[in-house]
C-alpha positions, 0 to 999 in steps of 0.5 A: 563243755557246758553242764548239760553236755556234762550231764548228758555225756557222763549218764551216757558213760555210767548207763554203758558201765553199770548197765547192761541191755535186757528184756522183759517178756510179757505174754497175755491173752484176753483171758489171762495174763500167762508169763514174764521172764527176763531174757538175757540174749537178743538171740534168746527172742525169736521163741516169740515171733508168732505166738498165739498170745500178744506178747510185749518185749521191752529192751531196758538199757538200750541197743547198739547197731548192730543189736538194732539191725540184728534185731531187725531180723529177728522180727522181720522190722523194715531195714531202711525204718531201723537204719533211719531210727539208728541214724536218727535217734534224738528225734521224734519220729513216726513211719507206718507200713502195712502191718507195723507202726515205729514210734520214735519217743522220748523219757525225759528225766530231771536232776533235781540237784542240777536243775538239768532236764535229759530226754532218752530215747524209747523205740516202740514197734506194733505188729498184730501180734507183739509190742516191741518197746525198747529203752535207752534208760534203765528206768521203770517208767513202764512198771504200771503197765505189768500191774494193769496186765496180771489185772484179770479183765483190765482193758489192757489185759483184753487188748491188742499190742496196739492198745498196750501200745497207747498204755505205753504212751501214756506211760512217758505221757504222764511221766512228761506231767510228773516232770513238769511238776517237780520243774515248776516247783523250782521255778516257785521257789526260785520266784518266790526268792525273788520277792522276797528279795533273797537274791545273789549273784547267781540269781539271773545265772538261775533264771536263765538256766531255768528258761534254757531248761524250759525250751528244752523240755518244750523241744520234747513234748510239742512234737509228740502231739504231731506224732499222735495225730498222725498215729490217728490218721493212720490207716492201717490195719494195726491200729483199732477205733478204740484205740484212736479214741485213747490216743485223743484222751493222748493228746489232751494230756500232752496238750496240758503239759504244753500249759503247763510249760507256757505257765512257767516260762510266763514266771521265769518271764516275771521272776525276770522282770521282778529282777530288773525291777529289784535291781533298778529300784537299788539303782534309783534309790541310790541316786535318790539319796546322793542327789538329796546329799548333794541338795543339802551341800549346794547352799553351803558351797555356794555361800561359801565361794561368795565369801571365798572371793577376791573381791573387797567386799565390805559391810557385815561380811568384813566384820568379825561376826561374819562368820556366824553370818555365813553359818546361819544362812547355810542352817537356814538353807539347809532347813528350807531345802530339809522342808521342801523335801518333806513335802515333795515326799522324795524322803 
């Protein structure tokens, strides 16, 4: 099991052990915010079906397969869509029906210590008078929306479920950008360490680890633009023209996140190239000094070979001063080589 599988499985296990499925119901109209309360049982949600006010039901902690089908029965959801959402919950999804729109997106979490990215499914179901959201996690990513709902006259409070759904998707998109910025800090820190020469045996693993996590981030962000485009082109009566203009702004934010991904991908590649260049320079430097040392001792080795031959040399080499002549030639050759290396800027 790799680090990602271990982290994902441990996070899922913690959610099952520590988190309880609960629903928060917010009711409002174009004139006021009516109420917000927690619901313990899914059966209690039936009382909010057919309300005159706009109702947002946010279920946190995820639902089992049986609970999803039970929820579908309460809100008259399409069984084929529910089955698709249950079986393919880890995939991005868009489905349109005459009176409902189904979105399946992801909420991204980033572990700063492990530099791991995880994604939790978020299901968004839009109806004429209610919005149903199902978070697989227990995060509070949608908390800013409740503050907007309590502001009298705010666009969210005056709008319908489609505007509220845009706010929900907008929170997810803004979360992408925030997590991308956090991830970018880790990338820039790694690049600074490589530039300053603070490298160790784990540098390559860190570079490839960040590159792998960036690919995971790209996998979660890129499909969102396709879903938003399908949402804009949808012809059902659940979405208004004003909402479609809002979705266009969300597409711009997604484009910003996609550009950030490509930027950090380039920084990671640059860090890898810098690391490889540093390793190559160190290797070349070692080979250079090895060549210098070899060149320095070559004249002496050559002269020793000549003096060591088993041939009658005669002349001055056979005299008592021959050893001094040998060392003199060695020193002259050594000085000549040093001067030559200096002029060639070898050292």
